[in-house]
TIPA-700865 format. One record per residue (C-alpha): x negated, y, z; residue in three letters; chain; residue number from 1. Coordinates in nm, 2 decimals, padded with zeros to 4 digits. Layout:
N
        X        Y        Z   keke   ketor   kelo
        X        Y        Z    ALA       A    NUM
...
END
This chain:
364
        X        Y        Z   keke   ketor   kelo
   -04.40   -02.55    00.27    UNK       A      1
   -04.26   -02.23    00.43    UNK       A      2
   -03.89   -02.21    00.51    UNK       A      3
   -03.67   -02.01    00.28    UNK       A      4
   -03.59   -01.65    00.38    UNK       A      5
   -03.27   -01.58    00.57    UNK       A      6
   -03.02   -01.36    00.38    UNK       A      7
   -02.84   -01.07    00.55    UNK       A      8
   -02.46   -01.06    00.52    UNK       A      9
   -02.47   -00.72    00.35    UNK       A     10
   -02.68   -00.86    00.07    UNK       A     11
   -02.43   -01.13   -00.02    UNK       A     12
   -02.24   -00.96   -00.30    UNK       A     13
   -02.14   -01.25   -00.53    UNK       A     14
   -02.17   -01.62   -00.61    UNK       A     15
   -02.49   -01.77   -00.46    UNK       A     16
   -02.54   -02.15   -00.48    UNK       A     17
   -02.76   -02.19   -00.18    UNK       A     18
   -02.78   -01.96    00.12    UNK       A     19
   -02.97   -01.95    00.45    UNK       A     20
   -02.83   -01.71    00.70    UNK       A     21
   -02.84   -01.63    01.07    UNK       A     22
   -02.49   -01.53    01.20    UNK       A     23
   -02.26   -01.52    01.49    UNK       A     24
   -01.93   -01.72    01.46    UNK       A     25
   -01.67   -01.46    01.55    UNK       A     26
   -01.36   -01.68    01.51    UNK       A     27
   -01.28   -02.03    01.41    UNK       A     28
   -00.94   -02.18    01.32    UNK       A     29
   -00.82   -02.50    01.15    UNK       A     30
   -00.56   -02.59    00.89    UNK       A     31
   -00.43   -02.91    00.74    UNK       A     32
   -00.37   -02.94    00.37    UNK       A     33
   -00.27   -03.21    00.12    UNK       A     34
   -00.52   -03.33   -00.14    UNK       A     35
   -00.54   -03.61   -00.39    UNK       A     36
   -00.72   -03.81   -00.13    UNK       A     37
   -00.47   -03.75    00.14    UNK       A     38
   -00.46   -03.50    00.43    UNK       A     39
   -00.76   -03.28    00.49    UNK       A     40
   -00.83   -03.06    00.79    UNK       A     41
   -01.06   -02.76    00.72    UNK       A     42
   -01.18   -02.47    00.93    UNK       A     43
   -01.19   -02.10    00.86    UNK       A     44
   -01.27   -01.77    01.03    UNK       A     45
   -01.52   -01.48    01.04    UNK       A     46
   -01.89   -01.47    01.09    UNK       A     47
   -02.13   -01.17    01.10    UNK       A     48
   -02.47   -01.03    01.17    UNK       A     49
   -02.61   -00.68    01.23    UNK       A     50
   -02.53   -00.57    00.87    UNK       A     51
   -02.16   -00.68    00.83    UNK       A     52
   -01.89   -00.94    00.85    UNK       A     53
   -01.76   -01.20    00.60    UNK       A     54
   -01.49   -01.47    00.60    UNK       A     55
   -01.59   -01.83    00.58    UNK       A     56
   -01.42   -02.17    00.49    UNK       A     57
   -01.57   -02.49    00.63    UNK       A     58
   -01.49   -02.81    00.45    UNK       A     59
   -01.72   -02.98    00.70    UNK       A     60
   -01.84   -02.83    01.03    UNK       A     61
   -02.00   -02.99    01.35    UNK       A     62
   -01.77   -03.03    01.64    UNK       A     63
   -02.03   -02.85    01.86    UNK       A     64
   -02.00   -02.52    01.67    UNK       A     65
   -01.82   -02.27    01.90    UNK       A     66
   -01.69   -01.91    01.87    UNK       A     67
   -01.93   -01.63    01.99    UNK       A     68
   -02.24   -01.85    01.94    UNK       A     69
   -02.53   -01.76    01.71    UNK       A     70
   -02.65   -02.01    01.45    UNK       A     71
   -02.91   -02.04    01.19    UNK       A     72
   -02.71   -02.18    00.90    UNK       A     73
   -02.88   -02.34    00.60    UNK       A     74
   -02.76   -02.47    00.27    UNK       A     75
   -02.42   -02.29    00.26    UNK       A     76
   -02.30   -02.10   -00.04    UNK       A     77
   -02.08   -01.80   -00.14    UNK       A     78
   -01.81   -01.75   -00.40    UNK       A     79
   -01.61   -01.45   -00.52    UNK       A     80
   -01.23   -01.46   -00.56    UNK       A     81
   -01.02   -01.16   -00.65    UNK       A     82
   -01.31   -00.93   -00.57    UNK       A     83
   -01.36   -01.08   -00.22    UNK       A     84
   -01.67   -01.27   -00.12    UNK       A     85
   -01.64   -01.58    00.11    UNK       A     86
   -01.90   -01.81    00.26    UNK       A     87
   -01.85   -02.19    00.23    UNK       A     88
   -01.98   -02.47    00.45    UNK       A     89
   -01.98   -02.84    00.33    UNK       A     90
   -02.15   -03.17    00.42    UNK       A     91
   -02.49   -03.04    00.32    UNK       A     92
   -02.47   -02.74    00.55    UNK       A     93
   -02.70   -02.74    00.85    UNK       A     94
   -02.63   -02.56    01.18    UNK       A     95
   -02.90   -02.48    01.43    UNK       A     96
   -02.78   -02.33    01.76    UNK       A     97
   -02.98   -02.02    01.88    UNK       A     98
   -02.98   -01.90    02.24    UNK       A     99
   -03.01   -01.54    02.14    UNK       A    100
   -02.73   -01.28    02.14    UNK       A    101
   -02.64   -01.08    01.84    UNK       A    102
   -02.47   -00.74    01.79    UNK       A    103
   -02.24   -00.77    01.49    UNK       A    104
   -02.17   -00.47    01.27    UNK       A    105
   -01.80   -00.46    01.17    UNK       A    106
   -01.76   -00.34    00.81    UNK       A    107
   -01.43   -00.27    00.64    UNK       A    108
   -01.37   -00.22    00.27    UNK       A    109
   -01.30    00.14    00.16    UNK       A    110
   -00.98    00.20   -00.03    UNK       A    111
   -00.80    00.50   -00.19    UNK       A    112
   -00.44    00.49   -00.08    UNK       A    113
   -00.31    00.39   -00.42    UNK       A    114
   -00.53    00.08   -00.43    UNK       A    115
   -00.46   -00.05   -00.08    UNK       A    116
   -00.41   -00.43   -00.09    UNK       A    117
   -00.24   -00.63    00.19    UNK       A    118
   -00.50   -00.91    00.14    UNK       A    119
   -00.73   -00.69    00.35    UNK       A    120
   -00.57   -00.66    00.69    UNK       A    121
   -00.83   -00.41    00.82    UNK       A    122
   -00.95   -00.12    00.59    UNK       A    123
   -01.13    00.21    00.58    UNK       A    124
   -00.93    00.50    00.43    UNK       A    125
   -00.97    00.88    00.41    UNK       A    126
   -00.70    01.15    00.38    UNK       A    127
   -00.52    01.45    00.53    UNK       A    128
   -00.28    01.38    00.82    UNK       A    129
    00.07    01.55    00.80    UNK       A    130
    00.42    01.54    00.95    UNK       A    131
    00.36    01.44    01.31    UNK       A    132
    00.66    01.26    01.49    UNK       A    133
    00.65    01.12    01.84    UNK       A    134
    00.86    00.85    01.99    UNK       A    135
    00.85    00.65    02.32    UNK       A    136
    00.84    00.28    02.36    UNK       A    137
    00.80    00.04    02.66    UNK       A    138
    00.55   -00.23    02.70    UNK       A    139
    00.51   -00.45    03.01    UNK       A    140
    00.73   -00.21    03.20    UNK       A    141
    00.51    00.09    03.11    UNK       A    142
    00.63    00.38    02.89    UNK       A    143
    00.40    00.47    02.60    UNK       A    144
    00.40    00.69    02.29    UNK       A    145
    00.37    00.62    01.92    UNK       A    146
    00.25    00.90    01.71    UNK       A    147
    00.37    00.87    01.35    UNK       A    148
    00.21    01.06    01.05    UNK       A    149
    00.18    01.06    00.68    UNK       A    150
   -00.17    01.01    00.55    UNK       A    151
   -00.23    01.16    00.20    UNK       A    152
   -00.52    01.15   -00.04    UNK       A    153
   -00.54    01.25   -00.41    UNK       A    154
   -00.39    00.92   -00.53    UNK       A    155
   -00.09    00.89   -00.30    UNK       A    156
    00.04    00.87    00.06    UNK       A    157
    00.12    00.62    00.33    UNK       A    158
    00.29    00.61    00.66    UNK       A    159
    00.07    00.58    00.97    UNK       A    160
    00.14    00.49    01.33    UNK       A    161
   -00.11    00.56    01.61    UNK       A    162
   -00.04    00.38    01.94    UNK       A    163
   -00.10    00.60    02.24    UNK       A    164
   -00.36    00.82    02.06    UNK       A    165
   -00.26    01.16    01.92    UNK       A    166
   -00.44    01.26    01.60    UNK       A    167
   -00.50    01.60    01.45    UNK       A    168
   -00.27    01.71    01.17    UNK       A    169
   -00.39    01.92    00.88    UNK       A    170
   -00.74    01.77    00.92    UNK       A    171
   -00.93    01.54    00.70    UNK       A    172
   -00.99    01.21    00.87    UNK       A    173
   -01.18    00.89    00.80    UNK       A    174
   -01.02    00.58    00.96    UNK       A    175
   -01.24    00.27    00.99    UNK       A    176
   -01.07   -00.05    01.08    UNK       A    177
   -00.71    00.06    01.05    UNK       A    178
   -00.47   -00.23    01.02    UNK       A    179
   -00.26   -00.26    00.71    UNK       A    180
    00.10   -00.40    00.74    UNK       A    181
    00.39   -00.45    00.50    UNK       A    182
    00.76   -00.39    00.60    UNK       A    183
    01.07   -00.38    00.37    UNK       A    184
    00.86   -00.34    00.06    UNK       A    185
    00.63   -00.06    00.18    UNK       A    186
    00.28   -00.05    00.32    UNK       A    187
    00.20    00.11    00.66    UNK       A    188
   -00.13    00.18    00.85    UNK       A    189
   -00.17    00.12    01.22    UNK       A    190
   -00.43    00.29    01.44    UNK       A    191
   -00.54    00.16    01.78    UNK       A    192
   -00.82    00.24    02.02    UNK       A    193
   -01.04    00.00    01.82    UNK       A    194
   -01.01    00.20    01.51    UNK       A    195
   -01.29    00.44    01.43    UNK       A    196
   -01.16    00.79    01.39    UNK       A    197
   -01.39    01.06    01.23    UNK       A    198
   -01.27    01.41    01.13    UNK       A    199
   -01.42    01.52    00.80    UNK       A    200
   -01.38    01.80    00.54    UNK       A    201
   -01.15    01.71    00.26    UNK       A    202
   -01.00    01.92   -00.02    UNK       A    203
   -00.68    01.76   -00.15    UNK       A    204
   -00.42    01.94   -00.36    UNK       A    205
   -00.06    01.92   -00.26    UNK       A    206
    00.04    01.76   -00.59    UNK       A    207
   -00.10    01.42   -00.66    UNK       A    208
   -00.30    01.33   -00.97    UNK       A    209
   -00.12    01.16   -01.26    UNK       A    210
   -00.14    00.78   -01.24    UNK       A    211
   -00.11    00.53   -01.53    UNK       A    212
    00.15    00.26   -01.46    UNK       A    213
   -00.10   -00.01   -01.54    UNK       A    214
   -00.30    00.11   -01.23    UNK       A    215
   -00.01    00.06   -00.99    UNK       A    216
   -00.04   -00.28   -00.84    UNK       A    217
    00.09   -00.24   -00.48    UNK       A    218
    00.34   -00.02   -00.28    UNK       A    219
    00.22    00.35   -00.24    UNK       A    220
    00.39    00.67   -00.15    UNK       A    221
    00.39    01.01   -00.34    UNK       A    222
    00.26    00.91   -00.68    UNK       A    223
    00.31    01.10   -01.01    UNK       A    224
    00.36    00.95   -01.35    UNK       A    225
    00.47    01.07   -01.69    UNK       A    226
    00.64    00.88   -01.97    UNK       A    227
    00.95    00.84   -02.18    UNK       A    228
    01.29    00.71   -02.06    UNK       A    229
    01.37    00.41   -02.27    UNK       A    230
    01.69    00.28   -02.11    UNK       A    231
    01.94    00.39   -01.85    UNK       A    232
    02.15    00.16   -01.62    UNK       A    233
    02.51    00.12   -01.71    UNK       A    234
    02.63    00.20   -01.35    UNK       A    235
    02.44    00.53   -01.35    UNK       A    236
    02.64    00.85   -01.31    UNK       A    237
    02.91    00.99   -01.08    UNK       A    238
    02.96    00.80   -00.75    UNK       A    239
    03.17    00.85   -00.43    UNK       A    240
    03.03    00.85   -00.08    UNK       A    241
    03.19    00.84    00.26    UNK       A    242
    03.14    01.18    00.42    UNK       A    243
    03.09    01.02    00.76    UNK       A    244
    02.83    00.75    00.69    UNK       A    245
    02.72    00.86    00.34    UNK       A    246
    02.75    00.50    00.21    UNK       A    247
    02.86    00.45   -00.15    UNK       A    248
    03.23    00.37   -00.18    UNK       A    249
    03.36    00.16   -00.47    UNK       A    250
    03.72    00.17   -00.35    UNK       A    251
    03.96    00.46   -00.26    UNK       A    252
    03.83    00.47    00.10    UNK       A    253
    03.54    00.37    00.32    UNK       A    254
    03.60    00.03    00.48    UNK       A    255
    03.42    00.15    00.80    UNK       A    256
    03.57    00.50    00.81    UNK       A    257
    03.91    00.48    00.63    UNK       A    258
    04.02    00.82    00.76    UNK       A    259
    03.70    01.00    00.63    UNK       A    260
    03.73    01.19    00.30    UNK       A    261
    03.51    01.10    00.01    UNK       A    262
    03.26    01.33   -00.16    UNK       A    263
    03.09    01.31   -00.50    UNK       A    264
    02.73    01.23   -00.56    UNK       A    265
    02.51    01.12   -00.85    UNK       A    266
    02.30    00.81   -00.87    UNK       A    267
    02.09    00.70   -01.17    UNK       A    268
    01.85    00.42   -01.25    UNK       A    269
    01.64    00.40   -01.56    UNK       A    270
    01.32    00.25   -01.71    UNK       A    271
    01.02    00.47   -01.79    UNK       A    272
    00.74    00.37   -02.02    UNK       A    273
    00.40    00.56   -02.02    UNK       A    274
    00.23    00.36   -02.29    UNK       A    275
    00.04    00.14   -02.05    UNK       A    276
    00.34   -00.03   -01.87    UNK       A    277
    00.69    00.03   -01.76    UNK       A    278
    00.88    00.06   -01.43    UNK       A    279
    01.24    00.10   -01.31    UNK       A    280
    01.31    00.43   -01.13    UNK       A    281
    01.61    00.52   -00.92    UNK       A    282
    01.72    00.87   -00.82    UNK       A    283
    01.99    01.07   -00.64    UNK       A    284
    02.10    01.42   -00.71    UNK       A    285
    01.82    01.62   -00.55    UNK       A    286
    01.53    01.52   -00.78    UNK       A    287
    01.76    01.56   -01.09    UNK       A    288
    01.87    01.92   -01.03    UNK       A    289
    01.60    02.08   -01.23    UNK       A    290
    01.68    01.90   -01.55    UNK       A    291
    02.06    01.81   -01.56    UNK       A    292
    02.22    02.14   -01.46    UNK       A    293
    02.43    01.99   -01.19    UNK       A    294
    02.43    02.08   -00.82    UNK       A    295
    02.66    02.04   -00.51    UNK       A    296
    02.88    02.34   -00.62    UNK       A    297
    02.97    02.15   -00.94    UNK       A    298
    03.04    01.83   -00.75    UNK       A    299
    03.25    01.99   -00.48    UNK       A    300
    03.46    02.21   -00.70    UNK       A    301
    03.82    02.12   -00.59    UNK       A    302
    03.98    02.33   -00.87    UNK       A    303
    03.78    02.14   -01.13    UNK       A    304
    03.66    01.80   -01.00    UNK       A    305
    03.36    01.65   -01.18    UNK       A    306
    03.44    01.42   -01.48    UNK       A    307
    03.26    01.09   -01.50    UNK       A    308
    03.20    01.11   -01.88    UNK       A    309
    03.07    01.47   -01.85    UNK       A    310
    02.82    01.36   -01.59    UNK       A    311
    02.71    01.06   -01.78    UNK       A    312
    02.66    01.27   -02.10    UNK       A    313
    02.45    01.53   -01.91    UNK       A    314
    02.23    01.25   -01.76    UNK       A    315
    02.18    01.08   -02.10    UNK       A    316
    02.10    01.41   -02.28    UNK       A    317
    01.85    01.51   -02.01    UNK       A    318
    01.68    01.18   -01.96    UNK       A    319
    01.70    00.94   -02.26    UNK       A    320
    01.40    00.94   -02.49    UNK       A    321
    01.26    01.26   -02.33    UNK       A    322
    00.90    01.30   -02.20    UNK       A    323
    00.93    01.36   -01.82    UNK       A    324
    00.71    01.39   -01.51    UNK       A    325
    00.83    01.18   -01.22    UNK       A    326
    00.71    01.19   -00.87    UNK       A    327
    00.81    00.94   -00.60    UNK       A    328
    00.74    00.63   -00.39    UNK       A    329
    00.66    00.28   -00.51    UNK       A    330
    00.82   -00.01   -00.34    UNK       A    331
    00.77   -00.39   -00.39    UNK       A    332
    01.04   -00.66   -00.38    UNK       A    333
    01.08   -01.01   -00.52    UNK       A    334
    01.14   -00.86   -00.87    UNK       A    335
    00.82   -00.66   -00.86    UNK       A    336
    00.75   -00.28   -00.82    UNK       A    337
    01.01   -00.01   -00.85    UNK       A    338
    01.01    00.36   -00.79    UNK       A    339
    01.23    00.59   -00.59    UNK       A    340
    01.21    00.94   -00.74    UNK       A    341
    01.16    01.25   -00.53    UNK       A    342
    01.11    01.49   -00.82    UNK       A    343
    01.19    01.48   -01.19    UNK       A    344
    01.10    01.75   -01.45    UNK       A    345
    01.02    01.80   -01.81    UNK       A    346
    00.66    01.75   -01.93    UNK       A    347
    00.50    02.09   -01.96    UNK       A    348
    00.17    02.23   -02.11    UNK       A    349
   -00.01    02.23   -01.78    UNK       A    350
    00.09    01.86   -01.73    UNK       A    351
   -00.04    01.77   -02.07    UNK       A    352
   -00.37    01.95   -02.00    UNK       A    353
   -00.41    01.74   -01.67    UNK       A    354
   -00.33    01.42   -01.86    UNK       A    355
   -00.59    01.50   -02.13    UNK       A    356
   -00.86    01.57   -01.87    UNK       A    357
   -00.79    01.23   -01.71    UNK       A    358
   -00.82    01.06   -02.05    UNK       A    359
   -01.14    01.24   -02.12    UNK       A    360
   -01.29    01.15   -01.78    UNK       A    361
   -01.19    00.78   -01.84    UNK       A    362
   -01.40    00.76   -02.15    UNK       A    363
   -01.70    00.96   -02.03    UNK       A    364
END
């Protein structure tokens, strides 16, 4: 009876009960866990062939299996969890050591920026690079440079750091194998000399497309939503800040700069509902100027200082139960996702036309 055909890694796209593969073990680690039968040590890592790479979990694995070796592996299986495929080894799995070498093709899942997920540490993304900033750092006594950018596509934007390698701003770029990290509730991409960088032609408008709140699952910069304001926080309104450090001051003077005069500012937080979900949004004065009729001249008028009730009324009349367009950055904390606004305006005819087109495309 002929042996069953070996399956390529790229052809493993779902749950397969019995697999026979030829692959190189790229990494192997162990972990201890508690089960109903007591402590269990299992192994995990990455394996690959000339078509791609997949993670594996080994409930049982021979002690002779080593990293960087190639094996013919029979009677393993694959399972899908949260859209990710993983190979599994158990007591029935057979390993046959092969003396040959194997070139492994690294493959990384492609994401639009809005859909980036920290579960995938290395990803492929495309976008336009903007806003270059450079800073120096020291490693092992040697001075090096970090180039920082914003990467933008039609769904949002994300910060990007390139270690020692300057990239081209204003150009479309495809980054293969960029590392995705999370810090302080935001995502960030990191590029190293192992990242594939390919400059491509991309047409991306300055203003992002409208996004439904139900589609926002993870942190992302520069997204645009529309909806109705259904509630406003009680502490929204006129606030005082220290002119020196710009921190909010709840007393008559700043505890860190008691001699510094105070200045007025506006802070508001509210809940917006777009019919698919809701989210809490916060904003300072700048994004609100277009709709509340208040600017720095009003706040800094010494002859007629701003009145808290008047400011609160202007905010409520402009925001509450009105259809608005809000552009800003999505952050994640222990309470879920929230949004910091960079622009707020009334919903206009052009916005409605764009939303209608999105709805039509959704049901085509």
